[in-house]
Backbone as JSON Lines, residues from 0, in Angstrom:
{"i":0,"aa":"M","n":[-84.83,33.45,-107.26],"ca":[-83.86,32.89,-106.36],"c":[-82.56,33.7,-106.44]}
{"i":1,"aa":"N","n":[-81.9,33.78,-105.32],"ca":[-80.6,34.46,-105.33],"c":[-79.48,33.43,-105.47]}
{"i":2,"aa":"E","n":[-78.25,33.92,-105.59],"ca":[-77.09,33.05,-105.81],"c":[-76.95,32.01,-104.71]}
{"i":3,"aa":"E","n":[-77.1,32.42,-103.48],"ca":[-76.94,31.5,-102.35],"c":[-77.96,30.37,-102.4]}
{"i":4,"aa":"E","n":[-79.2,30.69,-102.71],"ca":[-80.25,29.68,-102.79],"c":[-80.0,28.71,-103.94]}
{"i":5,"aa":"I","n":[-79.55,29.22,-105.09],"ca":[-79.27,28.37,-106.24],"c":[-78.12,27.42,-105.92]}
{"i":6,"aa":"L","n":[-77.05,27.94,-105.31],"ca":[-75.91,27.09,-104.95],"c":[-76.32,26.02,-103.95]}
{"i":7,"aa":"K","n":[-77.14,26.38,-102.98],"ca":[-77.62,25.41,-102.0],"c":[-78.44,24.32,-102.69]}
{"i":8,"aa":"L","n":[-79.3,24.72,-103.62],"ca":[-80.11,23.76,-104.36],"c":[-79.23,22.81,-105.18]}
{"i":9,"aa":"L","n":[-78.22,23.37,-105.84],"ca":[-77.3,22.53,-106.62],"c":[-76.57,21.53,-105.73]}
{"i":10,"aa":"K","n":[-76.08,21.98,-104.59],"ca":[-75.38,21.08,-103.68],"c":[-76.29,19.95,-103.2]}
{"i":11,"aa":"L","n":[-77.53,20.3,-102.88],"ca":[-78.48,19.28,-102.44],"c":[-78.84,18.32,-103.57]}
{"i":12,"aa":"T","n":[-78.98,18.86,-104.76],"ca":[-79.37,18.05,-105.92],"c":[-78.24,17.14,-106.38]}
{"i":13,"aa":"I","n":[-77.03,17.67,-106.43],"ca":[-75.88,16.89,-106.9],"c":[-75.44,15.89,-105.84]}
{"i":14,"aa":"G","n":[-75.42,16.3,-104.61],"ca":[-75.0,15.41,-103.53],"c":[-73.56,15.69,-103.13]}
{"i":15,"aa":"G","n":[-73.04,14.88,-102.25],"ca":[-71.71,15.07,-101.7],"c":[-70.62,14.9,-102.74]}
{"i":16,"aa":"T","n":[-69.55,15.69,-102.59],"ca":[-68.42,15.61,-103.51],"c":[-67.09,15.45,-102.78]}
{"i":17,"aa":"T","n":[-67.13,15.23,-101.49],"ca":[-65.92,15.06,-100.7],"c":[-65.62,13.57,-100.54]}
{"i":18,"aa":"P","n":[-64.48,13.1,-101.07],"ca":[-64.14,11.69,-100.93],"c":[-64.01,11.29,-99.46]}
{"i":19,"aa":"H","n":[-64.36,10.04,-99.17],"ca":[-64.35,9.53,-97.79],"c":[-63.16,8.63,-97.51]}
{"i":20,"aa":"G","n":[-62.53,8.11,-98.55],"ca":[-61.47,7.14,-98.35],"c":[-61.98,5.71,-98.34]}
{"i":21,"aa":"S","n":[-63.27,5.56,-98.47],"ca":[-63.87,4.23,-98.6],"c":[-64.12,4.0,-100.09]}
{"i":22,"aa":"H","n":[-63.46,2.98,-100.63],"ca":[-63.53,2.74,-102.08],"c":[-64.97,2.65,-102.58]}
{"i":23,"aa":"G","n":[-65.8,1.9,-101.89],"ca":[-67.18,1.71,-102.31],"c":[-67.95,3.02,-102.37]}
{"i":24,"aa":"I","n":[-67.88,3.81,-101.3],"ca":[-68.59,5.09,-101.24],"c":[-68.03,6.05,-102.29]}
{"i":25,"aa":"D","n":[-66.71,6.15,-102.33],"ca":[-66.09,7.1,-103.26],"c":[-66.43,6.77,-104.71]}
{"i":26,"aa":"M","n":[-66.35,5.51,-105.08],"ca":[-66.57,5.13,-106.48],"c":[-68.05,5.06,-106.84]}
{"i":27,"aa":"D","n":[-68.89,4.68,-105.9],"ca":[-70.32,4.52,-106.19],"c":[-71.12,5.81,-106.01]}
{"i":28,"aa":"E","n":[-70.69,6.69,-105.12],"ca":[-71.45,7.89,-104.83],"c":[-70.71,9.18,-105.17]}
{"i":29,"aa":"I","n":[-69.51,9.32,-104.68],"ca":[-68.79,10.59,-104.79],"c":[-68.31,10.86,-106.22]}
{"i":30,"aa":"Q","n":[-67.66,9.89,-106.84],"ca":[-67.17,10.1,-108.19],"c":[-68.3,10.45,-109.18]}
{"i":31,"aa":"P","n":[-69.44,9.75,-109.15],"ca":[-70.54,10.16,-110.04],"c":[-71.04,11.58,-109.75]}
{"i":32,"aa":"N","n":[-71.04,11.97,-108.48],"ca":[-71.46,13.33,-108.14],"c":[-70.48,14.37,-108.69]}
{"i":33,"aa":"I","n":[-69.19,14.07,-108.62],"ca":[-68.18,14.98,-109.16],"c":[-68.33,15.07,-110.68]}
{"i":34,"aa":"K","n":[-68.59,13.94,-111.32],"ca":[-68.82,13.93,-112.76],"c":[-70.03,14.79,-113.11]}
{"i":35,"aa":"L","n":[-71.09,14.66,-112.35],"ca":[-72.29,15.48,-112.57],"c":[-72.0,16.95,-112.35]}
{"i":36,"aa":"L","n":[-71.27,17.27,-111.3],"ca":[-70.88,18.65,-111.03],"c":[-70.1,19.23,-112.2]}
{"i":37,"aa":"G","n":[-69.15,18.45,-112.73],"ca":[-68.38,18.89,-113.88],"c":[-69.25,19.12,-115.11]}
{"i":38,"aa":"S","n":[-70.19,18.23,-115.34],"ca":[-71.09,18.38,-116.49],"c":[-71.95,19.63,-116.37]}
{"i":39,"aa":"V","n":[-72.47,19.88,-115.18],"ca":[-73.3,21.08,-114.96],"c":[-72.46,22.33,-115.12]}
{"i":40,"aa":"A","n":[-71.26,22.34,-114.53],"ca":[-70.37,23.5,-114.65],"c":[-70.02,23.77,-116.11]}
{"i":41,"aa":"T","n":[-69.72,22.7,-116.86],"ca":[-69.39,22.84,-118.27],"c":[-70.55,23.44,-119.05]}
{"i":42,"aa":"E","n":[-71.75,22.96,-118.81],"ca":[-72.92,23.49,-119.52],"c":[-73.15,24.96,-119.19]}
{"i":43,"aa":"L","n":[-72.96,25.34,-117.94],"ca":[-73.13,26.74,-117.56],"c":[-72.11,27.64,-118.25]}
{"i":44,"aa":"V","n":[-70.86,27.19,-118.31],"ca":[-69.82,27.98,-118.99],"c":[-70.12,28.04,-120.49]}
{"i":45,"aa":"C","n":[-70.58,26.94,-121.07],"ca":[-70.94,26.94,-122.49],"c":[-72.08,27.89,-122.78]}
{"i":46,"aa":"Q","n":[-73.03,27.97,-121.89],"ca":[-74.14,28.93,-122.06],"c":[-73.61,30.35,-122.06]}
{"i":47,"aa":"L","n":[-72.71,30.66,-121.14],"ca":[-72.1,32.0,-121.11],"c":[-71.37,32.29,-122.41]}
{"i":48,"aa":"E","n":[-70.62,31.32,-122.9],"ca":[-69.87,31.49,-124.15],"c":[-70.81,31.73,-125.32]}
{"i":49,"aa":"R","n":[-71.91,30.98,-125.39],"ca":[-72.88,31.18,-126.48],"c":[-73.5,32.56,-126.41]}
{"i":50,"aa":"I","n":[-73.84,33.02,-125.22],"ca":[-74.41,34.36,-125.06],"c":[-73.4,35.42,-125.49]}
{"i":51,"aa":"A","n":[-72.18,35.29,-125.01],"ca":[-71.14,36.27,-125.36],"c":[-70.93,36.31,-126.87]}
{"i":52,"aa":"N","n":[-70.76,35.17,-127.49],"ca":[-70.51,35.12,-128.93],"c":[-71.67,35.68,-129.75]}
{"i":53,"aa":"A","n":[-72.88,35.42,-129.31],"ca":[-74.05,35.84,-130.08],"c":[-74.4,37.32,-129.91]}
{"i":54,"aa":"Y","n":[-74.06,37.9,-128.76],"ca":[-74.62,39.21,-128.46],"c":[-73.63,40.33,-128.14]}
{"i":55,"aa":"E","n":[-72.36,40.03,-127.87],"ca":[-71.45,41.09,-127.42],"c":[-71.15,42.14,-128.49]}
{"i":56,"aa":"D","n":[-71.35,41.81,-129.75],"ca":[-71.07,42.77,-130.83],"c":[-72.33,43.33,-131.48]}
{"i":57,"aa":"R","n":[-73.47,43.09,-130.89],"ca":[-74.71,43.62,-131.44],"c":[-74.77,45.13,-131.3]}
{"i":58,"aa":"Q","n":[-75.55,45.78,-132.14],"ca":[-75.66,47.24,-132.11],"c":[-76.57,47.73,-130.99]}
{"i":59,"aa":"E","n":[-77.59,46.95,-130.65],"ca":[-78.52,47.38,-129.61],"c":[-77.81,47.36,-128.26]}
{"i":60,"aa":"N","n":[-77.86,48.49,-127.56],"ca":[-77.1,48.63,-126.31],"c":[-77.45,47.58,-125.26]}
{"i":61,"aa":"S","n":[-78.73,47.32,-125.07],"ca":[-79.11,46.37,-124.02],"c":[-78.69,44.95,-124.37]}
{"i":62,"aa":"I","n":[-78.79,44.58,-125.64],"ca":[-78.37,43.25,-126.07],"c":[-76.85,43.13,-125.95]}
{"i":63,"aa":"Q","n":[-76.14,44.16,-126.38],"ca":[-74.69,44.18,-126.29],"c":[-74.23,44.09,-124.83]}
{"i":64,"aa":"A","n":[-74.94,44.78,-123.95],"ca":[-74.59,44.74,-122.52],"c":[-74.71,43.31,-121.97]}
{"i":65,"aa":"C","n":[-75.71,42.59,-122.41],"ca":[-75.88,41.2,-121.96],"c":[-74.72,40.34,-122.47]}
{"i":66,"aa":"G","n":[-74.36,40.52,-123.72],"ca":[-73.25,39.77,-124.28],"c":[-71.94,40.09,-123.59]}
{"i":67,"aa":"K","n":[-71.74,41.36,-123.28],"ca":[-70.51,41.77,-122.6],"c":[-70.46,41.27,-121.17]}
{"i":68,"aa":"E","n":[-71.6,41.18,-120.52],"ca":[-71.65,40.62,-119.17],"c":[-71.24,39.15,-119.2]}
{"i":69,"aa":"A","n":[-71.74,38.42,-120.17],"ca":[-71.37,37.01,-120.33],"c":[-69.87,36.9,-120.61]}
{"i":70,"aa":"R","n":[-69.33,37.77,-121.47],"ca":[-67.9,37.74,-121.78],"c":[-67.07,38.05,-120.55]}
{"i":71,"aa":"Y","n":[-67.54,39.0,-119.71],"ca":[-66.84,39.32,-118.47],"c":[-66.66,38.05,-117.64]}
{"i":72,"aa":"W","n":[-67.73,37.26,-117.5],"ca":[-67.66,36.07,-116.66],"c":[-66.8,34.98,-117.28]}
{"i":73,"aa":"I","n":[-66.83,34.85,-118.6],"ca":[-65.93,33.9,-119.26],"c":[-64.48,34.29,-118.98]}
{"i":74,"aa":"D","n":[-64.15,35.57,-119.17],"ca":[-62.79,36.04,-118.91],"c":[-62.41,35.87,-117.45]}
{"i":75,"aa":"F","n":[-63.33,36.17,-116.54],"ca":[-63.07,36.02,-115.11],"c":[-62.76,34.56,-114.77]}
{"i":76,"aa":"I","n":[-63.55,33.65,-115.28],"ca":[-63.35,32.23,-115.0],"c":[-61.99,31.79,-115.53]}
{"i":77,"aa":"E","n":[-61.65,32.21,-116.74],"ca":[-60.36,31.83,-117.32],"c":[-59.2,32.36,-116.5]}
{"i":78,"aa":"K","n":[-59.24,33.63,-116.13],"ca":[-58.1,34.28,-115.47],"c":[-58.05,34.0,-113.98]}
{"i":79,"aa":"E","n":[-59.15,34.2,-113.31],"ca":[-59.14,34.14,-111.84],"c":[-59.38,32.74,-111.27]}
{"i":80,"aa":"V","n":[-60.15,31.95,-111.97],"ca":[-60.46,30.62,-111.45],"c":[-59.48,29.59,-112.01]}
{"i":81,"aa":"L","n":[-59.27,29.63,-113.32],"ca":[-58.42,28.63,-113.96],"c":[-56.97,29.07,-114.09]}
{"i":82,"aa":"G","n":[-56.71,30.37,-113.97],"ca":[-55.37,30.89,-114.08],"c":[-54.78,30.78,-115.47]}
{"i":83,"aa":"V","n":[-55.63,30.83,-116.47],"ca":[-55.18,30.73,-117.87],"c":[-54.55,32.03,-118.31]}
């Protein structure tokens, strides 16, 4: 699967995340979907962090490259997405 297909699958699986202004819908459907989205995003970032920590300093070039790729994305998320 490519990035676009994975994102489409996640959106379909998680469901809507745009509040409607209707208390019942927002609290019963939208808020749980946002919570799920946050949990999935957190797990994905944690996976990147574990990969970076475990492999970025390895001696084997291919393993090190994988760790450095994960570190690149952690740094990108911190700087460009979160503005840390």
